[in-house]
matplotlib code that plots the C-alpha trace (Angstrom):
import matplotlib.pyplot as plt

x = [19.6, 22.7, 26.1, 27.4, 25.7, 26.8, 27.7, 27.2, 28.7, 30.0, 29.5, 31.3, 30.6, 27.3, 26.1, 22.2, 21.5, 20.6, 19.7, 20.7, 24.4, 26.7, 26.2, 27.6, 25.5, 25.7, 23.9, 22.5, 22.0, 18.4, 15.3, 11.9, 11.0, 11.5, 11.6, 11.9, 14.3, 15.9, 18.7, 20.9, 20.6, 23.6, 21.8, 20.7, 24.2, 25.2, 25.5, 28.7, 30.1, 30.1, 32.1, 30.3, 30.5, 28.8, 27.4, 30.7, 32.6, 30.7, 30.9, 34.7, 34.6, 32.7, 33.4, 36.4, 33.4, 32.4, 33.3, 31.4, 28.5, 28.5, 29.3, 26.9, 23.8, 24.6, 25.0, 24.3, 22.0, 20.8, 19.9, 20.2, 18.4, 15.8, 17.6, 14.0, 15.2, 18.2, 16.2, 17.9, 21.0, 20.4, 18.8, 22.3, 24.3, 22.3, 22.9, 26.5, 26.2, 24.1, 24.5, 21.3, 19.8, 18.1, 16.8, 15.9, 13.4, 10.2, 8.3, 7.2, 7.9, 6.1, 4.3, 6.1, 9.8, 8.9, 7.5, 11.2, 12.7, 10.8, 12.5, 15.2, 15.3, 15.2, 14.1, 12.6, 13.2, 10.4, 10.4, 6.6, 6.7, 3.4, 0.2, -1.8, -2.0, -1.9, 0.7, 2.9, 2.4, 3.2, 6.5, 7.5, 5.7, 4.6, 1.2, 1.1, -0.7, 1.9, 3.5, -0.1, -0.4, 2.9, 2.4, -0.4, 1.7, 3.7, 1.6, 1.8, 5.5, 4.8, 7.2, 10.0, 9.3, 10.1, 8.0, 9.7, 7.3, 9.3, 7.8, 8.4, 8.3, 6.1, 4.4, 2.8, 2.4, 2.3, -1.1, -0.5, 2.1, -0.3, -2.8, -0.5, 0.7, -2.9, -3.6, -0.4, -1.1, -4.8, -2.8, -0.7, 2.8, 3.7, 7.6, 7.6, 10.8, 9.6, 11.9, 12.0, 13.9, 16.3, 16.4, 18.4, 19.4, 22.8, 24.2, 20.2, 19.9, 18.1, 20.5, 18.1, 19.8, 18.6]
y = [37.2, 35.6, 35.2, 32.9, 30.9, 29.0, 25.6, 23.4, 20.5, 18.5, 14.8, 12.2, 8.9, 8.2, 5.0, 3.9, 6.7, 9.8, 8.3, 5.7, 5.5, 7.5, 10.8, 13.7, 15.1, 18.9, 20.6, 24.2, 25.9, 27.4, 25.6, 26.7, 24.0, 23.7, 19.8, 18.4, 15.7, 17.9, 15.0, 18.5, 21.0, 22.9, 23.8, 26.6, 27.9, 31.8, 31.4, 33.2, 30.0, 28.4, 28.4, 30.5, 29.2, 30.3, 27.4, 27.8, 27.3, 24.3, 22.6, 23.0, 21.4, 18.3, 17.7, 15.3, 12.6, 13.2, 9.8, 8.5, 10.0, 9.1, 5.4, 4.9, 7.4, 9.0, 12.6, 15.8, 15.5, 18.6, 18.5, 20.3, 22.5, 23.2, 23.1, 24.4, 27.9, 27.9, 27.7, 29.6, 28.6, 24.8, 26.1, 27.9, 24.7, 22.8, 24.8, 23.8, 19.9, 17.3, 14.8, 13.5, 16.3, 15.0, 16.8, 16.4, 18.4, 18.9, 20.6, 23.5, 26.5, 28.5, 26.9, 28.6, 27.7, 23.9, 24.5, 26.6, 23.4, 20.7, 22.1, 21.1, 18.5, 14.2, 13.0, 14.3, 13.1, 14.2, 14.1, 14.1, 14.0, 13.1, 14.1, 15.0, 18.5, 18.6, 16.3, 17.8, 21.1, 19.6, 18.2, 21.2, 24.1, 24.9, 24.5, 21.1, 23.2, 24.3, 20.6, 19.1, 22.2, 20.9, 17.7, 18.1, 19.6, 16.8, 14.2, 14.3, 13.1, 10.4, 7.9, 10.8, 11.1, 9.0, 9.5, 9.4, 8.1, 8.4, 7.1, 9.9, 8.7, 10.7, 12.3, 9.7, 5.6, 3.4, 3.8, 7.4, 6.5, 3.9, 6.5, 9.1, 6.0, 5.9, 9.2, 9.7, 6.6, 8.4, 11.1, 8.4, 8.4, 4.8, 4.7, 4.9, 4.8, 3.9, 4.4, 4.9, 7.9, 6.4, 8.6, 8.8, 11.3, 12.2, 15.2, 16.4, 16.7, 14.6, 13.5, 11.6, 9.4, 7.6]
z = [1.6, 3.8, 2.3, 5.0, 7.2, 10.8, 10.4, 13.5, 12.4, 9.0, 9.6, 6.7, 5.8, 7.4, 5.6, 6.3, 8.8, 6.6, 3.4, 0.6, 0.0, 1.8, 3.1, 4.8, 7.6, 7.5, 11.1, 11.1, 14.6, 15.2, 15.7, 15.9, 18.8, 22.3, 22.6, 26.3, 25.1, 22.5, 20.7, 19.8, 22.3, 20.9, 18.2, 21.1, 21.1, 20.1, 16.0, 16.5, 18.3, 15.1, 11.5, 8.6, 5.0, 1.9, -0.2, -2.2, 0.5, 1.8, -1.7, -1.5, 1.9, 0.5, -2.4, -0.9, -0.9, -4.7, -5.8, -2.8, -3.5, -7.0, -6.3, -4.2, -4.9, -1.9, -0.9, 1.5, 4.5, 5.9, 9.5, 12.7, 14.5, 11.7, 8.1, 6.4, 8.0, 5.8, 2.6, 0.6, 1.1, 0.4, -2.8, -3.5, -2.7, -4.9, -8.1, -7.3, -7.3, -8.8, -5.7, -3.8, -1.5, 1.8, 4.2, 8.1, 8.9, 11.6, 8.9, 11.6, 8.8, 6.7, 3.6, 1.4, 2.7, 2.0, -1.7, -2.1, -0.9, -2.9, -5.6, -4.5, -2.2, -3.3, 0.4, 3.1, 6.9, 8.7, 12.6, 13.2, 17.0, 17.2, 15.4, 18.2, 18.9, 22.5, 22.5, 20.1, 22.0, 25.5, 24.1, 21.6, 22.9, 19.5, 17.3, 14.7, 12.5, 10.0, 10.1, 8.9, 6.0, 5.0, 4.9, 2.8, 0.5, 0.2, 0.4, -3.6, -3.1, -0.3, -1.9, -1.3, 2.6, 5.1, 8.3, 11.9, 14.7, 18.2, 21.4, 23.8, 27.7, 29.4, 26.4, 23.8, 23.8, 21.5, 20.9, 20.0, 17.6, 16.1, 15.6, 14.3, 11.5, 10.9, 10.5, 8.1, 5.6, 5.2, 3.8, 1.2, 3.2, 3.2, 4.6, 8.2, 11.3, 14.6, 17.4, 20.8, 22.9, 25.3, 28.4, 31.9, 34.3, 34.5, 36.9, 37.3, 33.3, 31.1, 28.5, 25.2, 22.6, 19.4]

ax = plt.figure().add_subplot(projection="3d")
ax.plot(x, y, z, "-o")
ax.set_aspect("equal")
plt.show()
């Protein structure tokens, strides 16, 4: 088990973005996907470029906002990258506090990891990309079979999940999104966030915003 892990960013006082109440977003590098319009390309940078924290050191850093968290029923949102890759760290951090813990995840990780995180996570913000296997593979370079398996695990906690369904220019359509949402509703999920990727070309590189 790693004593310390790299942390890419700690963003305080986020309201209505990463969960209910006031949240602090903690971002880890590393992701198993290779999305064509990656929203956080710095997650691919070498990990030695980022400071490393133990769960106790992170708690010391973020506890300054304890009053805000308690007053608004807020807390910490772990993102990245793919924060599920740091499940052991999150479990250890959870033992230090009683704030709300949210997780921004694409769920493309082993089911054993998700089972571990279900024990300590209050709300999952799930980036579905698209439920169509071909669209998903074209956009991320990966198979979405692990995502489907993990969605079945989480279906029993559907009220604790928000499913993010983006419109991705050049990869999916409104019809794809409608089919994705219908399939997810059949699984029992009811909370959705539909939004569009806005892309432009600058200096020969494509930049994405939410």
